[in-house]
Structures are given as C-alpha cells and as structure tokens.
C-alpha positions, 0 to 999 in steps of 0.5 A, spaced: 084 457 786 091 456 785 098 459 787 099 460 780 094 463 777 093 468 783 100 471 781 097 472 774 091 477 776 096 481 781 101 483 774 095 488 771 095 491 778 102 492 779 103 495 772 097 500 773 100 502 779 108 503 775 104 507 769 101 512 775 108 513 779 110 514 772 105 520 770 105 523 776 112 524 776 112 526 769 107 531 772 111 534 777 117 535 772 113 539 768 110 543 773 117 544 776 120 546 769 114 550 767 112 555 772 119 556 775 122 560 769 120 568 769 123 573 763 125 580 767 121 587 764 126 590 759 128 597 761 127 602 757 131 609 757 131 616 754 135 622 753 133 630 754 137 635 750 137 641 755 141 648 753 138 655 755 139 662 752 144 664 757 148 658 758 150 656 766 142 655 768 141 650 774 137 644 771 132 641 775 127 635 773 120 632 776 122 639 782 129 634 783 136 638 783 140 634 778 146 638 780 147 639 772 148 645 768 146 647 762 148 646 756 147 638 758 144 631 755 141 628 761 139 620 760 132 617 764 128 610 764 123 611 761 115 607 759 115 603 754 109 608 752 112 614 754 114 617 760 113 625 761 118 630 765 117 637 768 124 641 766 126 647 770 131 652 768 134 656 775 140 662 773 141 668 778 138 674 775 132 671 771 126 667 771 125 660 771 124 658 764 119 651 764 118 645 759 114 639 759 116 633 754 114 627 754 121 622 752 120 615 749 124 609 748 132 610 745 129 618 743 133 624 744 129 630 745 131 638 745 128 642 750 131 650 748 130 654 754 130 662 753 131 666 760 127 672 762 132 677 765 128 679 772 126 687 772 130 691 777 127 694 783 127 701 785 134 701 788 137 694 786 144 692 789 150 692 784 147 695 778 150 697 772 145 702 768 145 708 764 143 710 757 145 708 750 145 715 745 146 715 737 149 721 734 144 722 728 147 729 724 147 734 729 143 731 734 142 725 738 137 719 739 136 714 744 137 707 742 131 703 740 135 696 740 142 696 743 146 690 745 150 692 752 154 687 756 158 687 762 164 682 762 168 681 769 176 682 768 178 677 772 174 671 770 171 673 764 164 672 766 159 676 761 152 678 763 147 681 758 144 688 759 136 688 760 133 694 757 127 699 759 121 698 754 118 704 757 117 709 751 120 715 756 126 711 758 127 709 751 135 706 751 136 705 758 138 699 760 140 695 767 145 689 768 146 685 774 152 683 777 156 681 783 162 685 785 168 685 781 172 689 776 168 690 768 169 691 762 162 694 759 161 694 752 155 698 748 154 696 740 148 698 735 148 696 728 151 701 724 155 705 729 160 704 733 161 700 739 164 703 745 167 700 752 168 703 759 171 700 765 167 700 772 168 697 778 163 695 783 164 694 791 162 689 795 157 692 800 155 698 794 147 698 794 147 704 789 147 704 781 153 705 777 151 709 772 155 708 765 152 712 759 154 711 752 153 716 746 155 712 740 157 715 733 156 712 726 160 707 723 
C-alpha cells in the first residue's frame, strides 16, 4: 500500500483520540467543580426572657450555672424545629423554681417564675418574727393577710415575710435575714402602717420578736 494512503487512514484514529482526551478533561473539570462546593448549615438563635418574684435569683439552664441573675435576657443556639430548655431559679431562703420551655428560631420566650419562701425551722437562725394584730373597736384581731418587709438600712436590701398559715398562729410572720440593721414595716389595707428598727447580730441563733398592732387608717 502506498505511504500516502496509510496517512489518510491514521487521521480518523488521531481525531478519535483527541476527542477522548477532550471528553476526559471535561469530565475531570466538571468533577472538581461539582464535588468541591458545600454550603455550611445555618445557625439559629432564640432568646429566653427570665424574671422571678422576688428578683435576684441565680439562673441555671440545663443544670448549668449561667452566672446571671433575674431579670435577664439570655440568647441560646436552637434547632430549626425548636429546642427545649430546663430552667431553674435559685435564691437563698426560697425553694427552687423550675420551668421547661421550647424556643424556636428568632423567638423570644418569657419565663416568669414565683419563688416560694422556705418554711422556718423550729429555731431558725437570724429570723425576725412576730404577730400582726388589727385594732377593731375596743378589741384586736389577728391580721389575715398583712404585708411585712425588712429593709437593711445600710444596703437597702429588702426581705419579704412569709406568713404562717396555721389557724392557731394567724397573723404570725417570719423573715430570714443576715446580720445587719433593719427597718421592719407592717401594713394592711384600711390600717395605718407601722415601722420598727431591729438589729441582728452575727452568730445570734435566736429569734428577734417584733409585734405590731395596727390602728385603723
């Protein structure tokens, strides 16, 4: 066969090889471009608006101390479908208050907790206690729902009394307070409020008795 005839038979083979190389290169480029890109997952946040009565309680979320006290707004990362949080508010002299709430993305959830003052022991240390009586005509009766507070004169910190619910001790109140100088105020709607000054000494484990008789107002 003449040499120039062989040359014409090689051209289709060379063209096919070039096409194969081009297709392989295109596949490699497509593979690098398509497999290398990835989008990061979106991060969602929600807010807890936590308040207590009384305020100043330490906040724990999912058994972790946040180091913050009420009232407080706390932002947390949440799942798209929502995340559940266990909240505990803790304050000396009160029982822990608990709440479980679900927070969704971009949501602000209010959490309002009421703290219940612990019942006094038989001989509680640093306790101001007494009885509130109301003058009615020529006699006195025990106050059923008085308000009694003790305010530390130096720091202005205030403590609210818990009331004894036993019928035979109606009108009796208890206030737990650290050592200091206090101004104790008793009041009742329709009667004149009264105030007494009390000093609690460090190491004194006795009760400090302060009774009130409120005249009509």
